[in-house]
PDBQT receptor file of N, H, CA, C and O in Angstrom, charges set to zero:
ATOM      1  N   MET A   1     135.579 -43.009  99.514  1.00  0.00    +0.000 N 
ATOM      2  CA  MET A   1     135.315 -44.148 100.350  1.00  0.00    +0.000 C 
ATOM      3  C   MET A   1     134.990 -45.340  99.453  1.00  0.00    +0.000 C 
ATOM      4  O   MET A   1     134.401 -45.191  98.383  1.00  0.00    +0.000 OA
ATOM      5  N   PHE A   2     135.380 -46.497  99.904  1.00  0.00    +0.000 N 
ATOM      6  H   PHE A   2     135.859 -46.617 100.774  1.00  0.00    +0.000 HD
ATOM      7  CA  PHE A   2     135.073 -47.732  99.185  1.00  0.00    +0.000 C 
ATOM      8  C   PHE A   2     134.088 -48.543 100.015  1.00  0.00    +0.000 C 
ATOM      9  O   PHE A   2     134.311 -48.779 101.202  1.00  0.00    +0.000 OA
ATOM     10  N   VAL A   3     133.000 -48.967  99.386  1.00  0.00    +0.000 N 
ATOM     11  H   VAL A   3     132.819 -48.775  98.422  1.00  0.00    +0.000 HD
ATOM     12  CA  VAL A   3     132.009 -49.810 100.042  1.00  0.00    +0.000 C 
ATOM     13  C   VAL A   3     131.923 -51.102  99.249  1.00  0.00    +0.000 C 
ATOM     14  O   VAL A   3     131.571 -51.099  98.069  1.00  0.00    +0.000 OA
ATOM     15  N   ASN A   4     132.249 -52.203  99.907  1.00  0.00    +0.000 N 
ATOM     16  H   ASN A   4     132.535 -52.205 100.866  1.00  0.00    +0.000 HD
ATOM     17  CA  ASN A   4     132.291 -53.519  99.267  1.00  0.00    +0.000 C 
ATOM     18  C   ASN A   4     133.143 -53.494  97.997  1.00  0.00    +0.000 C 
ATOM     19  O   ASN A   4     132.776 -54.063  96.970  1.00  0.00    +0.000 OA
ATOM     20  N   GLY A   5     134.294 -52.816  98.098  1.00  0.00    +0.000 N 
ATOM     21  H   GLY A   5     134.592 -52.353  98.933  1.00  0.00    +0.000 HD
ATOM     22  CA  GLY A   5     135.264 -52.795  97.014  1.00  0.00    +0.000 C 
ATOM     23  C   GLY A   5     134.987 -51.814  95.898  1.00  0.00    +0.000 C 
ATOM     24  O   GLY A   5     135.758 -51.742  94.942  1.00  0.00    +0.000 OA
ATOM     25  N   ILE A   6     133.896 -51.049  95.994  1.00  0.00    +0.000 N 
ATOM     26  H   ILE A   6     133.270 -51.108  96.771  1.00  0.00    +0.000 HD
ATOM     27  CA  ILE A   6     133.527 -50.104  94.942  1.00  0.00    +0.000 C 
ATOM     28  C   ILE A   6     133.652 -48.687  95.480  1.00  0.00    +0.000 C 
ATOM     29  O   ILE A   6     133.108 -48.364  96.536  1.00  0.00    +0.000 OA
ATOM     30  N   GLU A   7     134.380 -47.837  94.740  1.00  0.00    +0.000 N 
ATOM     31  H   GLU A   7     134.822 -48.100  93.883  1.00  0.00    +0.000 HD
ATOM     32  CA  GLU A   7     134.490 -46.441  95.160  1.00  0.00    +0.000 C 
ATOM     33  C   GLU A   7     133.100 -45.815  95.124  1.00  0.00    +0.000 C 
ATOM     34  O   GLU A   7     132.409 -45.870  94.107  1.00  0.00    +0.000 OA
ATOM     35  N   THR A   8     132.700 -45.221  96.244  1.00  0.00    +0.000 N 
ATOM     36  H   THR A   8     133.262 -45.177  97.071  1.00  0.00    +0.000 HD
ATOM     37  CA  THR A   8     131.331 -44.745  96.417  1.00  0.00    +0.000 C 
ATOM     38  C   THR A   8     131.339 -43.321  96.953  1.00  0.00    +0.000 C 
ATOM     39  O   THR A   8     132.050 -43.011  97.909  1.00  0.00    +0.000 OA
ATOM     40  N   MET A   9     130.546 -42.460  96.330  1.00  0.00    +0.000 N 
ATOM     41  H   MET A   9     129.968 -42.712  95.554  1.00  0.00    +0.000 HD
ATOM     42  CA  MET A   9     130.378 -41.095  96.824  1.00  0.00    +0.000 C 
ATOM     43  C   MET A   9     129.289 -41.120  97.900  1.00  0.00    +0.000 C 
ATOM     44  O   MET A   9     128.180 -41.599  97.663  1.00  0.00    +0.000 OA
ATOM     45  N   ILE A  10     129.615 -40.607  99.063  1.00  0.00    +0.000 N 
ATOM     46  H   ILE A  10     130.516 -40.218  99.256  1.00  0.00    +0.000 HD
ATOM     47  CA  ILE A  10     128.694 -40.615 100.193  1.00  0.00    +0.000 C 
ATOM     48  C   ILE A  10     128.356 -39.163 100.542  1.00  0.00    +0.000 C 
ATOM     49  O   ILE A  10     129.259 -38.330 100.615  1.00  0.00    +0.000 OA
ATOM     50  N   PRO A  11     127.072 -38.841 100.759  1.00  0.00    +0.000 N 
ATOM     51  CA  PRO A  11     126.688 -37.467 101.123  1.00  0.00    +0.000 C 
ATOM     52  C   PRO A  11     127.375 -37.007 102.409  1.00  0.00    +0.000 C 
ATOM     53  O   PRO A  11     127.761 -37.821 103.248  1.00  0.00    +0.000 OA
ATOM     54  N   HIS A  12     127.520 -35.703 102.547  1.00  0.00    +0.000 N 
ATOM     55  H   HIS A  12     127.207 -35.042 101.866  1.00  0.00    +0.000 HD
ATOM     56  CA  HIS A  12     128.211 -35.125 103.707  1.00  0.00    +0.000 C 
ATOM     57  C   HIS A  12     127.524 -35.431 105.035  1.00  0.00    +0.000 C 
ATOM     58  O   HIS A  12     128.181 -35.440 106.077  1.00  0.00    +0.000 OA
ATOM     59  N   HIS A  13     126.210 -35.681 105.017  1.00  0.00    +0.000 N 
ATOM     60  H   HIS A  13     125.677 -35.674 104.171  1.00  0.00    +0.000 HD
ATOM     61  CA  HIS A  13     125.511 -35.954 106.276  1.00  0.00    +0.000 C 
ATOM     62  C   HIS A  13     125.756 -37.376 106.789  1.00  0.00    +0.000 C 
ATOM     63  O   HIS A  13     125.338 -37.714 107.897  1.00  0.00    +0.000 OA
ATOM     64  N   VAL A  14     126.424 -38.199 106.000  1.00  0.00    +0.000 N 
ATOM     65  H   VAL A  14     126.764 -37.924 105.101  1.00  0.00    +0.000 HD
ATOM     66  CA  VAL A  14     126.750 -39.566 106.424  1.00  0.00    +0.000 C 
ATOM     67  C   VAL A  14     128.110 -39.515 107.119  1.00  0.00    +0.000 C 
ATOM     68  O   VAL A  14     129.151 -39.450 106.467  1.00  0.00    +0.000 OA
ATOM     69  N   ASN A  15     128.083 -39.545 108.446  1.00  0.00    +0.000 N 
ATOM     70  H   ASN A  15     127.236 -39.598 108.976  1.00  0.00    +0.000 HD
ATOM     71  CA  ASN A  15     129.307 -39.376 109.230  1.00  0.00    +0.000 C 
ATOM     72  C   ASN A  15     129.777 -40.634 109.936  1.00  0.00    +0.000 C 
ATOM     73  O   ASN A  15     130.969 -40.787 110.203  1.00  0.00    +0.000 OA
ATOM     74  N   SER A  16     128.853 -41.536 110.240  1.00  0.00    +0.000 N 
ATOM     75  H   SER A  16     127.885 -41.411 110.023  1.00  0.00    +0.000 HD
ATOM     76  CA  SER A  16     129.207 -42.727 111.010  1.00  0.00    +0.000 C 
ATOM     77  C   SER A  16     128.817 -43.982 110.239  1.00  0.00    +0.000 C 
ATOM     78  O   SER A  16     128.139 -43.910 109.214  1.00  0.00    +0.000 OA
ATOM     79  N   VAL A  17     129.251 -45.125 110.743  1.00  0.00    +0.000 N 
ATOM     80  H   VAL A  17     129.801 -45.184 111.575  1.00  0.00    +0.000 HD
ATOM     81  CA  VAL A  17     128.859 -46.398 110.132  1.00  0.00    +0.000 C 
ATOM     82  C   VAL A  17     127.342 -46.550 110.213  1.00  0.00    +0.000 C 
ATOM     83  O   VAL A  17     126.722 -47.014 109.256  1.00  0.00    +0.000 OA
ATOM     84  N   ASP A  18     126.736 -46.169 111.334  1.00  0.00    +0.000 N 
ATOM     85  H   ASP A  18     127.239 -45.793 112.111  1.00  0.00    +0.000 HD
ATOM     86  CA  ASP A  18     125.268 -46.210 111.449  1.00  0.00    +0.000 C 
ATOM     87  C   ASP A  18     124.613 -45.385 110.348  1.00  0.00    +0.000 C 
ATOM     88  O   ASP A  18     123.670 -45.842 109.700  1.00  0.00    +0.000 OA
ATOM     89  N   ASP A  19     125.117 -44.161 110.136  1.00  0.00    +0.000 N 
ATOM     90  H   ASP A  19     125.882 -43.790 110.661  1.00  0.00    +0.000 HD
ATOM     91  CA  ASP A  19     124.582 -43.297 109.077  1.00  0.00    +0.000 C 
ATOM     92  C   ASP A  19     124.702 -43.971 107.715  1.00  0.00    +0.000 C 
ATOM     93  O   ASP A  19     123.781 -43.898 106.901  1.00  0.00    +0.000 OA
ATOM     94  N   LEU A  20     125.831 -44.623 107.467  1.00  0.00    +0.000 N 
ATOM     95  H   LEU A  20     126.578 -44.683 108.129  1.00  0.00    +0.000 HD
ATOM     96  CA  LEU A  20     126.052 -45.296 106.188  1.00  0.00    +0.000 C 
ATOM     97  C   LEU A  20     125.041 -46.418 105.984  1.00  0.00    +0.000 C 
ATOM     98  O   LEU A  20     124.483 -46.557 104.895  1.00  0.00    +0.000 OA
ATOM     99  N   LEU A  21     124.801 -47.215 107.012  1.00  0.00    +0.000 N 
ATOM    100  H   LEU A  21     125.253 -47.103 107.897  1.00  0.00    +0.000 HD
ATOM    101  CA  LEU A  21     123.836 -48.311 106.897  1.00  0.00    +0.000 C 
ATOM    102  C   LEU A  21     122.433 -47.783 106.617  1.00  0.00    +0.000 C 
ATOM    103  O   LEU A  21     121.690 -48.379 105.837  1.00  0.00    +0.000 OA
ATOM    104  N   ILE A  22     122.068 -46.677 107.244  1.00  0.00    +0.000 N 
ATOM    105  H   ILE A  22     122.671 -46.193 107.878  1.00  0.00    +0.000 HD
ATOM    106  CA  ILE A  22     120.763 -46.067 106.980  1.00  0.00    +0.000 C 
ATOM    107  C   ILE A  22     120.725 -45.530 105.553  1.00  0.00    +0.000 C 
ATOM    108  O   ILE A  22     119.742 -45.733 104.840  1.00  0.00    +0.000 OA
ATOM    109  N   HIS A  23     121.784 -44.848 105.135  1.00  0.00    +0.000 N 
ATOM    110  H   HIS A  23     122.582 -44.682 105.714  1.00  0.00    +0.000 HD
ATOM    111  CA  HIS A  23     121.848 -44.296 103.776  1.00  0.00    +0.000 C 
ATOM    112  C   HIS A  23     121.723 -45.396 102.722  1.00  0.00    +0.000 C 
ATOM    113  O   HIS A  23     121.084 -45.198 101.688  1.00  0.00    +0.000 OA
ATOM    114  N   LEU A  24     122.321 -46.534 102.978  1.00  0.00    +0.000 N 
ATOM    115  H   LEU A  24     122.840 -46.695 103.818  1.00  0.00    +0.000 HD
ATOM    116  CA  LEU A  24     122.276 -47.651 102.030  1.00  0.00    +0.000 C 
ATOM    117  C   LEU A  24     121.009 -48.492 102.204  1.00  0.00    +0.000 C 
ATOM    118  O   LEU A  24     120.888 -49.558 101.600  1.00  0.00    +0.000 OA
ATOM    119  N   THR A  25     120.080 -48.028 103.010  1.00  0.00    +0.000 N 
ATOM    120  H   THR A  25     120.178 -47.162 103.501  1.00  0.00    +0.000 HD
ATOM    121  CA  THR A  25     118.810 -48.704 103.337  1.00  0.00    +0.000 C 
ATOM    122  C   THR A  25     119.021 -50.106 103.901  1.00  0.00    +0.000 C 
ATOM    123  O   THR A  25     118.239 -51.019 103.639  1.00  0.00    +0.000 OA
ATOM    124  N   ILE A  26     120.079 -50.259 104.672  1.00  0.00    +0.000 N 
ATOM    125  H   ILE A  26     120.714 -49.517 104.886  1.00  0.00    +0.000 HD
ATOM    126  CA  ILE A  26     120.346 -51.523 105.355  1.00  0.00    +0.000 C 
ATOM    127  C   ILE A  26     119.777 -51.451 106.768  1.00  0.00    +0.000 C 
ATOM    128  O   ILE A  26     119.215 -52.425 107.267  1.00  0.00    +0.000 OA
ATOM    129  N   GLY A  27     119.925 -50.299 107.406  1.00  0.00    +0.000 N 
ATOM    130  H   GLY A  27     120.382 -49.507 107.000  1.00  0.00    +0.000 HD
ATOM    131  CA  GLY A  27     119.336 -50.059 108.720  1.00  0.00    +0.000 C 
ATOM    132  C   GLY A  27     119.676 -51.109 109.750  1.00  0.00    +0.000 C 
ATOM    133  O   GLY A  27     120.848 -51.366 110.023  1.00  0.00    +0.000 OA
ATOM    134  N   ASP A  28     118.634 -51.727 110.331  1.00  0.00    +0.000 N 
ATOM    135  H   ASP A  28     117.682 -51.518 110.109  1.00  0.00    +0.000 HD
ATOM    136  CA  ASP A  28     118.810 -52.669 111.438  1.00  0.00    +0.000 C 
ATOM    137  C   ASP A  28     118.969 -54.118 111.004  1.00  0.00    +0.000 C 
ATOM    138  O   ASP A  28     118.991 -55.013 111.849  1.00  0.00    +0.000 OA
ATOM    139  N   ARG A  29     119.082 -54.369 109.702  1.00  0.00    +0.000 N 
ATOM    140  H   ARG A  29     119.064 -53.642 109.015  1.00  0.00    +0.000 HD
ATOM    141  CA  ARG A  29     119.253 -55.764 109.271  1.00  0.00    +0.000 C 
ATOM    142  C   ARG A  29     120.539 -56.332 109.861  1.00  0.00    +0.000 C 
ATOM    143  O   ARG A  29     121.470 -55.596 110.191  1.00  0.00    +0.000 OA
ATOM    144  N   ARG A  30     120.568 -57.634 109.985  1.00  0.00    +0.000 N 
ATOM    145  H   ARG A  30     119.812 -58.231 109.718  1.00  0.00    +0.000 HD
ATOM    146  CA  ARG A  30     121.750 -58.289 110.562  1.00  0.00    +0.000 C 
ATOM    147  C   ARG A  30     122.879 -58.307 109.543  1.00  0.00    +0.000 C 
ATOM    148  O   ARG A  30     122.802 -58.971 108.510  1.00  0.00    +0.000 OA
ATOM    149  N   VAL A  31     123.912 -57.572 109.858  1.00  0.00    +0.000 N 
ATOM    150  H   VAL A  31     123.975 -57.032 110.697  1.00  0.00    +0.000 HD
ATOM    151  CA  VAL A  31     125.080 -57.505 108.985  1.00  0.00    +0.000 C 
ATOM    152  C   VAL A  31     126.337 -57.495 109.843  1.00  0.00    +0.000 C 
ATOM    153  O   VAL A  31     126.304 -57.181 111.032  1.00  0.00    +0.000 OA
ATOM    154  N   ILE A  32     127.426 -57.842 109.213  1.00  0.00    +0.000 N 
ATOM    155  H   ILE A  32     127.453 -58.097 108.246  1.00  0.00    +0.000 HD
ATOM    156  CA  ILE A  32     128.750 -57.662 109.803  1.00  0.00    +0.000 C 
ATOM    157  C   ILE A  32     129.408 -56.537 109.019  1.00  0.00    +0.000 C 
ATOM    158  O   ILE A  32     129.370 -56.526 107.788  1.00  0.00    +0.000 OA
ATOM    159  N   VAL A  33     130.010 -55.593 109.730  1.00  0.00    +0.000 N 
ATOM    160  H   VAL A  33     130.041 -55.602 110.730  1.00  0.00    +0.000 HD
ATOM    161  CA  VAL A  33     130.684 -54.476 109.079  1.00  0.00    +0.000 C 
ATOM    162  C   VAL A  33     132.167 -54.554 109.395  1.00  0.00    +0.000 C 
ATOM    163  O   VAL A  33     132.576 -54.656 110.551  1.00  0.00    +0.000 OA
ATOM    164  N   GLU A  34     132.960 -54.502 108.331  1.00  0.00    +0.000 N 
ATOM    165  H   GLU A  34     132.627 -54.419 107.391  1.00  0.00    +0.000 HD
ATOM    166  CA  GLU A  34     134.412 -54.403 108.468  1.00  0.00    +0.000 C 
ATOM    167  C   GLU A  34     134.799 -53.001 108.028  1.00  0.00    +0.000 C 
ATOM    168  O   GLU A  34     134.446 -52.569 106.931  1.00  0.00    +0.000 OA
ATOM    169  N   TRP A  35     135.516 -52.299 108.871  1.00  0.00    +0.000 N 
ATOM    170  H   TRP A  35     135.803 -52.650 109.763  1.00  0.00    +0.000 HD
ATOM    171  CA  TRP A  35     135.933 -50.921 108.610  1.00  0.00    +0.000 C 
ATOM    172  C   TRP A  35     137.458 -50.878 108.645  1.00  0.00    +0.000 C 
ATOM    173  O   TRP A  35     138.073 -51.110 109.686  1.00  0.00    +0.000 OA
ATOM    174  N   ASN A  36     138.054 -50.582 107.505  1.00  0.00    +0.000 N 
ATOM    175  H   ASN A  36     137.554 -50.394 106.659  1.00  0.00    +0.000 HD
ATOM    176  CA  ASN A  36     139.519 -50.532 107.410  1.00  0.00    +0.000 C 
ATOM    177  C   ASN A  36     140.169 -51.782 108.011  1.00  0.00    +0.000 C 
ATOM    178  O   ASN A  36     141.108 -51.699 108.802  1.00  0.00    +0.000 OA
ATOM    179  N   LYS A  37     139.639 -52.940 107.610  1.00  0.00    +0.000 N 
ATOM    180  H   LYS A  37     138.876 -53.007 106.967  1.00  0.00    +0.000 HD
ATOM    181  CA  LYS A  37     140.141 -54.265 108.000  1.00  0.00    +0.000 C 
ATOM    182  C   LYS A  37     139.921 -54.609 109.475  1.00  0.00    +0.000 C 
ATOM    183  O   LYS A  37     140.569 -55.508 110.011  1.00  0.00    +0.000 OA
ATOM    184  N   GLN A  38     139.015 -53.896 110.120  1.00  0.00    +0.000 N 
ATOM    185  H   GLN A  38     138.489 -53.165 109.685  1.00  0.00    +0.000 HD
ATOM    186  CA  GLN A  38     138.679 -54.163 111.520  1.00  0.00    +0.000 C 
ATOM    187  C   GLN A  38     137.193 -54.507 111.593  1.00  0.00    +0.000 C 
ATOM    188  O   GLN A  38     136.352 -53.706 111.184  1.00  0.00    +0.000 OA
ATOM    189  N   ILE A  39     136.866 -55.685 112.108  1.00  0.00    +0.000 N 
ATOM    190  H   ILE A  39     137.550 -56.335 112.441  1.00  0.00    +0.000 HD
ATOM    191  CA  ILE A  39     135.467 -56.081 112.254  1.00  0.00    +0.000 C 
ATOM    192  C   ILE A  39     134.881 -55.344 113.455  1.00  0.00    +0.000 C 
ATOM    193  O   ILE A  39     135.441 -55.357 114.551  1.00  0.00    +0.000 OA
ATOM    194  N   LEU A  40     133.737 -54.700 113.217  1.00  0.00    +0.000 N 
ATOM    195  H   LEU A  40     133.281 -54.689 112.326  1.00  0.00    +0.000 HD
ATOM    196  CA  LEU A  40     133.110 -53.879 114.251  1.00  0.00    +0.000 C 
ATOM    197  C   LEU A  40     131.991 -54.624 114.961  1.00  0.00    +0.000 C 
ATOM    198  O   LEU A  40     131.275 -55.425 114.359  1.00  0.00    +0.000 OA
ATOM    199  N   LYS A  41     131.856 -54.347 116.244  1.00  0.00    +0.000 N 
ATOM    200  H   LYS A  41     132.437 -53.697 116.733  1.00  0.00    +0.000 HD
ATOM    201  CA  LYS A  41     130.686 -54.798 116.989  1.00  0.00    +0.000 C 
ATOM    202  C   LYS A  41     129.556 -53.816 116.685  1.00  0.00    +0.000 C 
ATOM    203  O   LYS A  41     129.808 -52.647 116.391  1.00  0.00    +0.000 OA
ATOM    204  N   LYS A  42     128.319 -54.289 116.757  1.00  0.00    +0.000 N 
ATOM    205  H   LYS A  42     128.115 -55.238 116.996  1.00  0.00    +0.000 HD
ATOM    206  CA  LYS A  42     127.168 -53.440 116.436  1.00  0.00    +0.000 C 
ATOM    207  C   LYS A  42     127.159 -52.158 117.266  1.00  0.00    +0.000 C 
ATOM    208  O   LYS A  42     126.808 -51.094 116.756  1.00  0.00    +0.000 OA
ATOM    209  N   ASP A  43     127.541 -52.248 118.538  1.00  0.00    +0.000 N 
ATOM    210  H   ASP A  43     127.827 -53.112 118.953  1.00  0.00    +0.000 HD
ATOM    211  CA  ASP A  43     127.506 -51.052 119.382  1.00  0.00    +0.000 C 
ATOM    212  C   ASP A  43     128.610 -50.044 119.048  1.00  0.00    +0.000 C 
ATOM    213  O   ASP A  43     128.634 -48.954 119.619  1.00  0.00    +0.000 OA
ATOM    214  N   GLU A  44     129.519 -50.388 118.136  1.00  0.00    +0.000 N 
ATOM    215  H   GLU A  44     129.499 -51.274 117.672  1.00  0.00    +0.000 HD
ATOM    216  CA  GLU A  44     130.553 -49.454 117.689  1.00  0.00    +0.000 C 
ATOM    217  C   GLU A  44     130.123 -48.661 116.453  1.00  0.00    +0.000 C 
ATOM    218  O   GLU A  44     130.756 -47.662 116.111  1.00  0.00    +0.000 OA
ATOM    219  N   HIS A  45     129.056 -49.094 115.783  1.00  0.00    +0.000 N 
ATOM    220  H   HIS A  45     128.542 -49.905 116.061  1.00  0.00    +0.000 HD
ATOM    221  CA  HIS A  45     128.645 -48.477 114.519  1.00  0.00    +0.000 C 
ATOM    222  C   HIS A  45     128.384 -46.979 114.647  1.00  0.00    +0.000 C 
ATOM    223  O   HIS A  45     128.713 -46.216 113.738  1.00  0.00    +0.000 OA
ATOM    224  N   GLU A  46     127.801 -46.554 115.755  1.00  0.00    +0.000 N 
ATOM    225  H   GLU A  46     127.533 -47.173 116.492  1.00  0.00    +0.000 HD
ATOM    226  CA  GLU A  46     127.482 -45.137 115.946  1.00  0.00    +0.000 C 
ATOM    227  C   GLU A  46     128.736 -44.314 116.238  1.00  0.00    +0.000 C 
ATOM    228  O   GLU A  46     128.799 -43.133 115.895  1.00  0.00    +0.000 OA
ATOM    229  N   ASP A  47     129.727 -44.933 116.869  1.00  0.00    +0.000 N 
ATOM    230  H   ASP A  47     129.676 -45.892 117.148  1.00  0.00    +0.000 HD
ATOM    231  CA  ASP A  47     130.919 -44.207 117.307  1.00  0.00    +0.000 C 
ATOM    232  C   ASP A  47     131.988 -44.064 116.228  1.00  0.00    +0.000 C 
ATOM    233  O   ASP A  47     132.805 -43.145 116.294  1.00  0.00    +0.000 OA
ATOM    234  N   ILE A  48     131.998 -44.950 115.241  1.00  0.00    +0.000 N 
ATOM    235  H   ILE A  48     131.334 -45.696 115.188  1.00  0.00    +0.000 HD
ATOM    236  CA  ILE A  48     133.037 -44.922 114.212  1.00  0.00    +0.000 C 
ATOM    237  C   ILE A  48     132.714 -43.833 113.200  1.00  0.00    +0.000 C 
ATOM    238  O   ILE A  48     131.690 -43.892 112.520  1.00  0.00    +0.000 OA
ATOM    239  N   LYS A  49     133.588 -42.842 113.103  1.00  0.00    +0.000 N 
ATOM    240  H   LYS A  49     134.420 -42.794 113.656  1.00  0.00    +0.000 HD
ATOM    241  CA  LYS A  49     133.415 -41.739 112.163  1.00  0.00    +0.000 C 
ATOM    242  C   LYS A  49     134.125 -42.077 110.857  1.00  0.00    +0.000 C 
ATOM    243  O   LYS A  49     135.280 -42.502 110.855  1.00  0.00    +0.000 OA
ATOM    244  N   LEU A  50     133.421 -41.882 109.754  1.00  0.00    +0.000 N 
ATOM    245  H   LEU A  50     132.483 -41.536 109.756  1.00  0.00    +0.000 HD
ATOM    246  CA  LEU A  50     133.941 -42.226 108.435  1.00  0.00    +0.000 C 
ATOM    247  C   LEU A  50     134.727 -41.071 107.836  1.00  0.00    +0.000 C 
ATOM    248  O   LEU A  50     134.431 -39.902 108.084  1.00  0.00    +0.000 OA
ATOM    249  N   ASN A  51     135.734 -41.419 107.043  1.00  0.00    +0.000 N 
ATOM    250  H   ASN A  51     135.974 -42.369 106.842  1.00  0.00    +0.000 HD
ATOM    251  CA  ASN A  51     136.580 -40.445 106.365  1.00  0.00    +0.000 C 
ATOM    252  C   ASN A  51     136.787 -40.867 104.921  1.00  0.00    +0.000 C 
ATOM    253  O   ASN A  51     136.620 -42.036 104.573  1.00  0.00    +0.000 OA
ATOM    254  N   ALA A  52     137.152 -39.902 104.081  1.00  0.00    +0.000 N 
ATOM    255  H   ALA A  52     137.288 -38.952 104.363  1.00  0.00    +0.000 HD
ATOM    256  CA  ALA A  52     137.485 -40.219 102.693  1.00  0.00    +0.000 C 
ATOM    257  C   ALA A  52     138.611 -41.244 102.696  1.00  0.00    +0.000 C 
ATOM    258  O   ALA A  52     139.538 -41.147 103.500  1.00  0.00    +0.000 OA
ATOM    259  N   GLY A  53     138.536 -42.210 101.816  1.00  0.00    +0.000 N 
ATOM    260  H   GLY A  53     137.783 -42.289 101.163  1.00  0.00    +0.000 HD
ATOM    261  CA  GLY A  53     139.562 -43.240 101.728  1.00  0.00    +0.000 C 
ATOM    262  C   GLY A  53     139.311 -44.458 102.596  1.00  0.00    +0.000 C 
ATOM    263  O   GLY A  53     139.998 -45.469 102.455  1.00  0.00    +0.000 OA
ATOM    264  N   ASP A  54     138.325 -44.378 103.501  1.00  0.00    +0.000 N 
ATOM    265  H   ASP A  54     137.766 -43.556 103.616  1.00  0.00    +0.000 HD
ATOM    266  CA  ASP A  54     137.987 -45.548 104.318  1.00  0.00    +0.000 C 
ATOM    267  C   ASP A  54     137.497 -46.678 103.428  1.00  0.00    +0.000 C 
ATOM    268  O   ASP A  54     136.956 -46.453 102.345  1.00  0.00    +0.000 OA
ATOM    269  N   ARG A  55     137.697 -47.893 103.906  1.00  0.00    +0.000 N 
ATOM    270  H   ARG A  55     138.136 -48.076 104.786  1.00  0.00    +0.000 HD
ATOM    271  CA  ARG A  55     137.200 -49.083 103.208  1.00  0.00    +0.000 C 
ATOM    272  C   ARG A  55     136.231 -49.794 104.138  1.00  0.00    +0.000 C 
ATOM    273  O   ARG A  55     136.586 -50.207 105.243  1.00  0.00    +0.000 OA
ATOM    274  N   VAL A  56     134.994 -49.927 103.660  1.00  0.00    +0.000 N 
ATOM    275  H   VAL A  56     134.706 -49.592 102.763  1.00  0.00    +0.000 HD
ATOM    276  CA  VAL A  56     133.937 -50.552 104.451  1.00  0.00    +0.000 C 
ATOM    277  C   VAL A  56     133.417 -51.752 103.681  1.00  0.00    +0.000 C 
ATOM    278  O   VAL A  56     133.043 -51.638 102.513  1.00  0.00    +0.000 OA
ATOM    279  N   GLU A  57     133.396 -52.892 104.334  1.00  0.00    +0.000 N 
ATOM    280  H   GLU A  57     133.699 -52.984 105.283  1.00  0.00    +0.000 HD
ATOM    281  CA  GLU A  57     132.810 -54.104 103.753  1.00  0.00    +0.000 C 
ATOM    282  C   GLU A  57     131.592 -54.452 104.596  1.00  0.00    +0.000 C 
ATOM    283  O   GLU A  57     131.665 -54.485 105.825  1.00  0.00    +0.000 OA
ATOM    284  N   ILE A  58     130.475 -54.711 103.930  1.00  0.00    +0.000 N 
ATOM    285  H   ILE A  58     130.416 -54.685 102.932  1.00  0.00    +0.000 HD
ATOM    286  CA  ILE A  58     129.229 -55.044 104.615  1.00  0.00    +0.000 C 
ATOM    287  C   ILE A  58     128.793 -56.419 104.144  1.00  0.00    +0.000 C 
ATOM    288  O   ILE A  58     128.590 -56.642 102.950  1.00  0.00    +0.000 OA
ATOM    289  N   VAL A  59     128.650 -57.339 105.091  1.00  0.00    +0.000 N 
ATOM    290  H   VAL A  59     128.814 -57.158 106.061  1.00  0.00    +0.000 HD
ATOM    291  CA  VAL A  59     128.273 -58.713 104.768  1.00  0.00    +0.000 C 
ATOM    292  C   VAL A  59     126.883 -58.974 105.335  1.00  0.00    +0.000 C 
ATOM    293  O   VAL A  59     126.647 -58.795 106.530  1.00  0.00    +0.000 OA
ATOM    294  N   HIS A  60     125.961 -59.401 104.464  1.00  0.00    +0.000 N 
ATOM    295  H   HIS A  60     126.153 -59.546 103.493  1.00  0.00    +0.000 HD
ATOM    296  CA  HIS A  60     124.587 -59.730 104.858  1.00  0.00    +0.000 C 
ATOM    297  C   HIS A  60     124.509 -61.214 105.180  1.00  0.00    +0.000 C 
ATOM    298  O   HIS A  60     125.205 -62.027 104.571  1.00  0.00    +0.000 OA
ATOM    299  N   PHE A  61     123.668 -61.561 106.130  1.00  0.00    +0.000 N 
ATOM    300  H   PHE A  61     123.103 -60.901 106.625  1.00  0.00    +0.000 HD
ATOM    301  CA  PHE A  61     123.387 -62.962 106.420  1.00  0.00    +0.000 C 
ATOM    302  C   PHE A  61     122.224 -63.414 105.553  1.00  0.00    +0.000 C 
ATOM    303  O   PHE A  61     121.228 -62.704 105.414  1.00  0.00    +0.000 OA
ATOM    304  N   VAL A  62     122.356 -64.589 104.975  1.00  0.00    +0.000 N 
ATOM    305  H   VAL A  62     123.165 -65.166 105.087  1.00  0.00    +0.000 HD
ATOM    306  CA  VAL A  62     121.312 -65.149 104.124  1.00  0.00    +0.000 C 
ATOM    307  C   VAL A  62     120.949 -66.520 104.671  1.00  0.00    +0.000 C 
ATOM    308  O   VAL A  62     121.813 -67.382 104.835  1.00  0.00    +0.000 OA
ATOM    309  N   GLY A  63     119.673 -66.716 104.950  1.00  0.00    +0.000 N 
ATOM    310  H   GLY A  63     118.971 -66.016 104.817  1.00  0.00    +0.000 HD
ATOM    311  CA  GLY A  63     119.215 -68.005 105.453  1.00  0.00    +0.000 C 
ATOM    312  C   GLY A  63     118.980 -68.977 104.309  1.00  0.00    +0.000 C 
ATOM    313  O   GLY A  63     118.767 -68.569 103.167  1.00  0.00    +0.000 OA
ATOM    314  N   GLY A  64     119.018 -70.211 104.610  1.00  0.00    +0.000 N 
ATOM    315  H   GLY A  64     119.191 -70.542 105.537  1.00  0.00    +0.000 HD
ATOM    316  CA  GLY A  64     118.776 -71.228 103.589  1.00  0.00    +0.000 C 
ATOM    317  C   GLY A  64     118.932 -72.612 104.188  1.00  0.00    +0.000 C 
ATOM    318  O   GLY A  64     119.227 -72.784 105.371  1.00  0.00    +0.000 OA
ATOM    319  N   GLY A  65     118.726 -73.568 103.342  1.00  0.00    +0.000 N 
ATOM    320  H   GLY A  65     118.486 -73.428 102.381  1.00  0.00    +0.000 HD
ATOM    321  CA  GLY A  65     118.862 -74.900 103.898  1.00  0.00    +0.000 C 
ATOM    322  C   GLY A  65     118.911 -75.962 102.873  1.00  0.00    +0.000 C 
ATOM    323  O   GLY A  65     119.025 -77.140 103.210  1.00  0.00    +0.000 OA
TER     324      GLY A  65
């Protein structure tokens, strides 16, 4: 699996996008997730099952002014 363009080994218990965000200690922070070039809605994170070769991009929001 690739996460933000880097090949990443993910434990077997990480099955969904939600699991991945928890594993990466992102959890409930505001992020946009792109899975295999498809932007996901937050309520889809639990339903999307991850597979070897998937490409996941995670974008964090940063405040500033």
